[in-house]
C-alpha positions as CSV (number, residue, x, y, z in Angstrom):
1,M,86.9,172.4,138.7
2,A,86.6,170.2,135.6
3,L,88.6,167.0,135.2
4,V,92.1,167.5,133.8
5,S,94.2,165.2,131.7
6,R,97.3,164.7,133.9
7,T,100.7,163.3,133.0
8,P,103.7,163.0,135.3
9,A,105.9,166.1,135.3
10,A,109.4,165.6,134.0
11,E,112.4,166.2,136.2
12,G,114.8,169.0,135.3
13,G,114.1,169.8,131.6
14,A,114.2,173.2,130.1
15,G,114.4,175.0,133.4
16,G,118.2,174.4,133.6
17,H,120.1,175.2,136.8
18,R,117.8,178.0,138.1
19,A,114.6,176.0,137.6
20,T,116.3,173.1,139.4
21,A,117.1,175.4,142.2
22,W,113.4,176.0,142.7
23,Q,112.7,172.3,142.8
24,R,115.7,171.8,145.1
25,A,114.2,174.3,147.5
26,R,111.0,172.3,147.7
27,E,112.9,169.1,148.2
28,A,115.0,170.7,151.0
29,A,111.8,171.9,152.8
30,A,110.4,168.4,152.6
31,L,113.6,166.8,153.8
32,A,113.8,169.3,156.7
33,G,110.4,168.0,157.9
34,T,111.3,164.4,157.7
35,T,114.4,164.8,159.9
36,V,112.3,166.0,162.9
37,R,111.6,163.3,165.4
38,A,108.0,162.0,164.8
39,R,105.5,162.4,167.6
40,S,102.3,160.6,168.2
41,H,99.2,160.9,170.4
42,R,96.0,158.9,171.0
43,V,92.8,160.7,170.1
44,A,89.1,160.0,169.8
45,L,87.9,159.1,166.3
46,A,86.3,162.5,165.8
47,E,89.6,164.3,166.7
48,A,91.7,162.2,164.3
49,F,90.2,163.5,161.1
50,G,92.9,165.0,158.8
51,E,95.8,163.5,160.8
52,V,98.0,160.6,159.8
53,L,98.1,157.2,161.4
54,A,101.2,156.7,163.5
55,T,100.6,153.0,163.8
56,S,98.9,150.5,161.4
57,L,95.2,150.0,161.7
58,D,94.7,146.3,162.4
59,A,91.4,144.4,162.6
60,L,90.4,143.9,166.2
61,G,88.0,141.1,165.2
62,D,86.3,139.6,162.2
63,L,84.4,141.9,160.0
64,P,81.5,141.3,159.8
65,S,81.6,139.5,163.1
66,F,78.8,137.2,162.1
67,D,77.0,136.0,159.0
68,T,74.7,138.8,157.9
69,S,72.1,139.4,155.2
70,A,73.2,141.5,152.3
71,M,69.7,142.3,151.2
72,D,66.1,142.8,152.5
73,G,64.3,139.6,151.8
74,W,63.8,136.1,153.0
75,A,66.2,133.7,154.8
76,V,65.4,130.2,153.6
77,A,66.5,126.7,154.5
78,G,66.6,123.8,151.9
79,P,64.7,123.7,148.6
80,G,61.5,125.6,148.1
81,P,58.7,126.3,148.3
82,W,59.1,127.3,151.9
83,A,56.7,127.6,154.8
84,I,56.7,131.2,156.2
85,R,57.6,131.5,159.8
86,P,55.0,133.8,161.5
87,G,56.2,136.9,163.3
88,D,58.1,140.1,162.5
89,G,61.1,138.3,161.1
90,V,64.8,139.0,161.7
91,L,65.8,142.6,162.1
92,A,69.2,144.2,162.3
93,G,70.2,144.2,166.0
94,G,67.3,142.0,167.0
95,D,67.2,138.5,168.4
96,G,65.1,136.9,165.7
97,A,68.1,134.9,164.5
98,S,68.4,133.0,167.8
99,V,66.0,130.3,166.5
100,P,67.5,128.1,163.7
101,L,65.6,127.6,160.5
102,A,64.0,124.3,159.9
103,D,64.4,122.6,156.5
104,G,61.7,124.1,154.2
105,E,61.2,127.2,156.3
106,A,61.5,130.9,155.5
107,V,61.6,134.0,157.6
108,R,61.7,137.7,156.7
109,I,65.1,139.3,157.1
110,A,66.5,142.8,157.0
111,T,69.7,144.0,155.5
112,G,72.5,143.7,158.0
113,A,70.6,141.3,160.2
114,R,72.2,138.2,161.6
115,I,71.6,135.0,159.6
116,P,69.7,132.3,161.5
117,A,71.5,129.0,161.9
118,D,71.0,126.5,159.0
119,T,70.1,129.2,156.5
120,T,70.8,128.1,152.9
121,A,70.4,131.5,151.2
122,V,68.7,134.8,151.2
123,I,66.2,135.6,148.6
124,R,65.7,139.3,147.7
125,S,62.2,140.6,148.3
126,E,61.8,141.3,144.6
127,H,62.7,137.8,143.7
128,A,60.1,136.1,145.9
129,R,56.4,135.6,145.8
130,E,54.0,134.9,148.7
131,S,51.0,132.7,148.4
132,G,49.1,132.3,151.6
133,S,51.7,130.9,154.1
134,Q,54.0,129.7,151.4
135,L,57.0,131.4,149.8
136,Y,58.1,130.8,146.2
137,A,61.2,132.0,144.4
138,T,60.8,133.6,141.0
139,R,64.3,132.7,139.9
140,P,66.9,130.0,140.8
141,V,68.3,130.1,144.3
142,G,72.0,129.5,144.9
143,T,73.5,128.2,148.1
144,G,74.9,131.2,150.1
145,Q,73.5,133.9,147.8
146,D,73.2,137.4,149.3
147,I,74.8,136.2,152.6
148,R,77.9,138.2,153.8
149,P,79.9,135.5,155.6
150,R,81.7,136.2,158.9
151,G,85.2,137.6,158.2
152,Q,84.4,138.4,154.5
153,E,86.1,141.9,154.8
154,C,88.8,140.9,157.3
155,R,89.8,138.5,159.9
156,S,91.0,139.4,163.4
157,G,94.5,140.7,163.2
158,D,94.5,141.5,159.5
159,P,96.3,144.8,158.6
160,L,93.6,147.2,157.3
161,L,95.7,150.3,156.7
162,P,99.5,151.0,157.1
163,A,101.0,153.7,159.3
164,G,101.2,156.9,157.4
165,S,97.7,156.7,156.0
166,L,95.7,159.9,156.1
167,V,92.6,159.7,158.3
168,T,89.8,160.5,155.8
169,P,86.1,160.2,156.5
170,A,86.2,156.7,155.0
171,V,89.1,155.8,157.3
172,L,87.0,157.0,160.3
173,G,84.1,154.8,159.1
174,L,86.4,151.8,158.7
175,A,87.9,152.3,162.1
176,A,84.5,152.5,163.7
177,A,83.3,149.4,161.9
178,A,86.4,147.6,163.1
179,G,85.6,148.5,166.7
180,Y,88.0,151.4,167.3
181,D,87.1,154.2,169.7
182,E,90.5,155.9,169.5
183,L,93.4,156.1,167.0
184,V,97.1,156.7,167.4
185,T,98.0,159.5,165.0
186,R,100.7,162.1,164.2
187,P,99.6,165.5,165.7
188,R,99.2,168.4,163.3
189,P,102.3,170.6,163.3
190,R,101.7,173.8,165.3
191,V,102.3,177.1,163.4
192,E,102.7,180.7,164.7
193,I,102.3,183.4,162.1
194,L,104.1,186.8,162.4
195,V,103.0,189.5,160.0
196,L,105.6,192.3,159.8
197,G,105.1,195.8,158.7
198,D,104.2,199.3,160.0
199,E,102.2,200.1,156.9
200,L,99.4,197.6,157.4
201,L,95.8,198.4,158.3
202,T,93.4,195.9,159.8
203,E,90.2,197.7,158.6
204,G,88.9,200.3,156.3
205,L,90.2,201.6,153.0
206,P,94.0,202.1,152.2
207,H,95.0,205.8,152.7
208,D,98.1,208.0,153.2
209,G,100.6,205.4,152.2
210,L,99.0,202.7,154.4
211,I,97.6,199.4,152.9
212,R,95.3,196.7,154.1
213,D,96.9,193.7,155.7
214,A,95.9,191.0,153.2
215,L,98.1,188.3,154.7
216,S,96.6,187.8,158.1
217,P,93.2,186.9,156.8
218,M,94.7,184.6,154.2
219,L,97.6,182.7,155.8
220,A,95.8,181.0,158.8
221,P,93.1,179.3,156.8
222,W,95.5,178.4,154.0
223,I,98.0,176.8,156.5
224,T,95.1,175.1,158.3
225,R,94.0,173.6,154.9
226,I,97.5,172.2,154.4
227,G,97.0,170.2,157.6
228,A,98.6,172.3,160.3
229,E,97.2,173.9,163.5
230,V,97.7,177.7,163.6
231,V,98.1,178.6,167.3
232,S,98.3,182.4,166.8
233,T,98.6,185.2,164.2
234,R,100.4,188.4,165.4
235,R,101.4,191.7,163.8
236,L,104.8,193.2,164.6
237,G,106.2,196.6,163.6
238,D,109.4,197.3,161.6
239,D,110.9,199.5,164.3
240,P,113.6,198.3,166.8
241,A,110.9,197.3,169.2
242,G,109.4,195.1,166.5
243,A,112.7,193.6,165.8
244,E,113.2,192.7,169.4
245,A,109.6,191.2,169.5
246,L,110.5,189.2,166.4
247,F,113.6,187.8,168.1
248,Q,111.7,186.9,171.2
249,A,108.9,185.2,169.2
250,V,111.3,183.3,166.9
251,S,113.6,182.1,169.7
252,G,110.9,181.4,172.3
253,S,108.0,180.1,170.3
254,T,106.5,176.8,171.3
255,A,105.2,176.2,167.8
256,D,106.9,173.7,165.5
257,V,107.0,176.3,162.7
258,V,107.1,180.1,162.8
259,V,105.9,181.7,159.5
260,T,107.0,185.3,159.0
261,T,105.9,187.7,156.3
262,G,108.0,190.5,154.9
263,G,111.5,191.6,156.1
264,T,113.3,188.8,154.2
265,A,115.3,191.1,151.9
266,S,118.2,193.3,152.9
267,G,116.6,196.7,153.3
268,P,117.0,199.0,156.3
269,V,113.9,197.6,158.1
270,D,114.2,194.0,157.0
271,H,115.0,192.4,160.3
272,V,114.5,188.7,159.6
273,H,118.1,187.8,158.6
274,P,119.7,189.6,161.6
275,V,117.2,188.1,164.0
276,L,117.9,184.6,162.7
277,R,121.7,185.2,163.0
278,R,121.2,186.4,166.6
279,A,119.0,183.3,167.3
280,G,121.8,181.0,166.0
281,A,119.6,179.7,163.2
282,E,120.8,177.5,160.4
283,L,119.7,178.8,157.0
284,L,118.5,175.8,154.9
285,V,117.2,177.9,152.0
286,D,118.2,181.5,151.6
287,G,116.5,182.8,148.5
288,V,114.9,180.8,145.7
289,A,115.2,181.2,141.9
290,V,111.4,181.8,141.5
291,R,109.3,184.8,140.6
292,P,107.4,186.1,142.5
293,G,108.9,185.3,145.9
294,H,112.6,185.0,145.4
295,P,113.6,186.4,148.8
296,M,111.8,183.6,150.7
297,L,113.8,181.5,153.2
298,L,113.8,178.4,155.4
299,A,115.8,178.2,158.6
300,R,116.1,175.8,161.6
301,I,116.7,176.8,165.2
302,G,118.1,174.0,167.4
303,D,118.7,170.4,166.8
304,R,117.7,168.9,163.4
305,T,115.6,166.2,165.0
306,D,113.9,168.4,167.7
307,G,114.4,172.0,166.5
308,R,111.9,174.6,165.3
309,H,111.7,175.8,161.7
310,V,111.2,179.3,160.4
311,V,109.6,180.0,157.0
312,G,110.2,183.5,155.9
313,L,107.7,184.7,153.3
314,P,108.0,187.8,151.2
315,G,105.6,190.6,152.1
316,N,103.9,191.0,148.7
317,P,100.7,188.8,148.7
318,L,101.3,186.7,145.6
319,A,105.0,186.4,146.5
320,A,103.9,185.1,149.9
321,V,101.6,182.5,148.1
322,S,104.7,181.4,146.1
323,G,106.6,180.9,149.4
324,L,103.7,178.9,150.9
325,L,103.7,176.5,148.0
326,T,107.5,176.3,147.6
327,L,108.6,176.0,151.2
328,A,105.8,175.9,153.8
329,E,103.6,173.2,152.2
330,P,106.3,170.6,151.7
331,L,107.7,171.3,155.2
332,L,104.3,171.1,156.9
333,R,103.2,168.0,155.0
334,A,106.4,166.2,156.0
335,L,106.0,167.3,159.7
336,A,102.4,166.0,159.6
337,G,103.5,162.7,158.2
338,R,101.7,163.3,154.9
339,R,103.0,162.2,151.6
340,Q,104.1,164.9,149.2
341,R,101.7,165.6,146.4
342,P,102.2,163.7,143.2
343,R,103.7,165.9,140.5
344,Y,101.7,166.2,137.3
345,A,101.7,168.4,134.2
346,V,99.0,170.0,132.0
347,P,99.2,171.5,128.6
348,V,99.1,175.3,128.8
349,E,96.7,177.3,126.6
350,G,98.5,180.2,124.9
351,D,102.1,181.3,125.2
352,V,103.4,182.3,128.7
353,P,106.3,184.7,129.0
354,G,109.0,183.7,131.4
355,H,111.8,185.2,133.4
356,P,115.3,185.2,131.8
357,Y,116.8,183.1,134.6
358,D,114.2,182.1,137.2
359,T,111.1,179.9,137.4
360,R,107.8,181.7,137.4
361,L,104.6,180.6,139.2
362,V,101.5,181.8,137.4
363,P,97.9,181.4,138.5
364,V,95.9,179.2,136.2
365,L,92.4,177.8,135.7
366,L,92.2,174.1,134.9
367,T,89.8,173.0,132.2
368,D,89.2,169.5,130.8
369,E,92.2,169.9,128.5
370,H,94.4,172.9,129.5
371,A,95.8,175.2,132.1
372,V,94.6,178.7,131.3
373,P,96.9,181.5,132.6
374,L,95.1,184.3,134.5
375,R,95.9,188.0,134.4
376,Y,96.8,190.0,137.5
377,N,99.7,187.8,138.4
378,G,102.1,190.5,139.7
379,P,103.9,190.0,143.1
380,A,101.4,192.3,145.0
381,M,98.3,191.0,143.3
382,L,95.8,188.5,144.6
383,R,93.1,188.9,142.0
384,G,94.5,186.2,139.8
385,V,95.2,183.6,142.5
386,A,91.7,184.2,144.0
387,A,90.1,182.9,140.8
388,A,92.7,180.1,140.2
389,D,92.7,176.4,140.7
390,A,96.5,176.1,140.7
391,L,99.8,177.8,139.9
392,A,101.6,176.7,136.8
393,V,105.4,176.3,137.0
394,V,106.8,178.2,134.0
395,P,110.5,177.6,133.2
396,P,113.0,180.4,132.3
397,H,112.3,182.0,129.0
398,G,108.6,181.0,129.1
399,A,106.4,178.3,127.6
400,R,104.8,177.8,124.2
401,S,101.1,177.1,123.8
402,G,100.5,173.4,124.3
403,Q,103.6,172.8,126.3
404,E,103.1,170.7,129.4
405,L,103.7,172.6,132.6
406,E,103.8,171.3,136.1
407,V,101.0,172.6,138.2
408,L,100.7,173.1,142.0
409,D,97.1,172.6,143.2
410,L,95.7,175.2,145.5
411,P,94.4,173.6,148.7
412,W,90.8,174.4,148.1
413,A,90.7,173.2,144.5
414,A,89.5,169.7,143.4
415,G,92.3,167.3,144.2
416,G,93.9,169.8,146.6
417,C,91.5,169.8,149.5
418,F,92.3,166.8,151.5
419,T,95.3,164.8,150.2
């Protein structure tokens, strides 16, 4: 995706009460995640990737732990020219630095190798000339040049990163360089996905009123990309047996979050609300002023600090995506200890129609200058979002060409993959 000119998104604005309701729903989801008691575990470096530090990362020792050469070249002592010490020189990890340099002596040295005692400077290979057993510098030599002194990056006990930092590849490298074998991190929230519906096929072409299940293949990798661990994906029917299975799953799941699809409205086979009432759930969000996806919900079962959350997504695919971005992502990021994404806005290319009262989420491509709305953005359509970089937040009554709209990055787009 090309770079986009980004400016902070304004609060409130033309959206009025209904648009604010959509933003309040996202804030409620994030708040719900922050009230849960934080857990931590100690894991090997390779297993910490993508998790969040539960404690600060402090230096276990000086880094570097000894004076090292910053370049391939020559370690020299005193003014030149210098007599070249015979041998292979000083290599990284070798013991060639155990013999101090005498005044007027030079020895070959590799990048990262330990500096011999009494070294004045390191001369880069390209800045030195050999003549017989003598070494000459081709430019002035300054004391301490191209030497990384002990503790240049940090001293023992220095704070390197605060708790709450995301463990990126660079963080893993820093931790390893600092001597860590394990890290104390926040575990990924565990998610169970329940796909509801009797009309869903798992293979082949749609036929006879049956449609393909588009949500099962999509939700698990999407939620994983957000930073959660999907422990299972199950399909349940709309009949009484399915309703009972839904109750058992919601009330007895060991996951931190149960994500359901479909059944969040008030039709004859929409069992989510009755099941939540039976389970004694507290509805934190019950419908959001957003299109598509307005029947989405967020509930909590049990204590606010130790309970389980249920995110109810609509059954239409793009409506489910809307629910993921509105409720599931803020909740899961908070549970994982991740910071919420910064809000930003991009000018839209062309007029975008709006709903009379509700916010709209519209798939867009991001160019160097604009958010370009995509077609095929109906509640049941995935064609638009499959080609999109983000969803634009369109206020009630729409937006004019050039108007700045908040955009929600999709987790695989540039800027949305690992933040």
